[in-house]
N, C-alpha and C positions, 0 to 999 in steps of 0.2 A: 758394484760400486761405483761411484763417481769420485772424479777427479778431487773434488772441495771437501768429501767425506775423509776419504783417504790422508788429504793434506792433513785436516782436524786430526784425525788418529795420531800421524807423524808429530805434530806439535806437543800435543799430548805426551807422547813417547819421552822426546826430550826434554820436555818439561820436568820430567818424572825423573831422569836421569842426570840429569846436569849438565846439557850442550845443548846444541841449538840446530835448528835446519839451516841451511844454508840461504845466506839473506838475499840471492840473487832468483826471483819468484820465476824465472823462466826456466833456471835449472832445476828447481825444485819441480815445477811442472812437468818437463820433459822425463825427468826421473820415474814422477809416480804415472807417466801414462806410458813406462814401459816396463814398470809392476804389474800395473792392471793388464796391457798385453799380455806380459807372462802368466797372468791369473787365467788367462783366456784361452791363450795356447796350450797352457802346462797343468792348469789346476792350482799354482799357488803363484805367490808374489813374490819369482825369481828375483835377487838383485840383476838390473840389467848389464852391471858390470862383467858377471861373471857369467862365465860358460856353464849351458847347461848340456850336462851329457846322457839325461835318460834315466843313469841309474837312480831312484828314487832316493837310496839309503846315503848316497854321496851328494845327492843334490839338496838334499833337506838342509844340508849347511849353510847353502844359499839364498835361502829365503829370508827374506828382509825382516827386521834386523837381523841379517847373516852373523856368522858367528865373529867374522872378522873384525866388525867394525869397531869395540871398543880399541882393541890393538892399535888398528888404525888411526883412530883419532889420538892417540897419546903420541904416535910416533909423526905422523903426517900432520895433525891439526885438523883432518876432514877424514871421511871414510871413501874408500877408492872410488865411490860412483860420483860423492861430492853431496850426499843429500843430507848427511849429518857434518856438522863443524862443532869445532869446540870454542 
């Protein structure tokens, strides 16, 4: 998958869920590159801000969009890596 394609998928996701992508395009591209790199290395688009343990069951909660992002959006106004913002 290419960077532009994943950004489009992220845009669809945020539109359907009532939040936004980070308005800083450089930040979005950096995070998306990290997601794609993790997919190449580990087989999944793990959030680049999360530690990958090697335990597939434990790590699946870190696949973007991770299980933490909604709570972080509510509390912080953005997810930990900064891809999604309120």
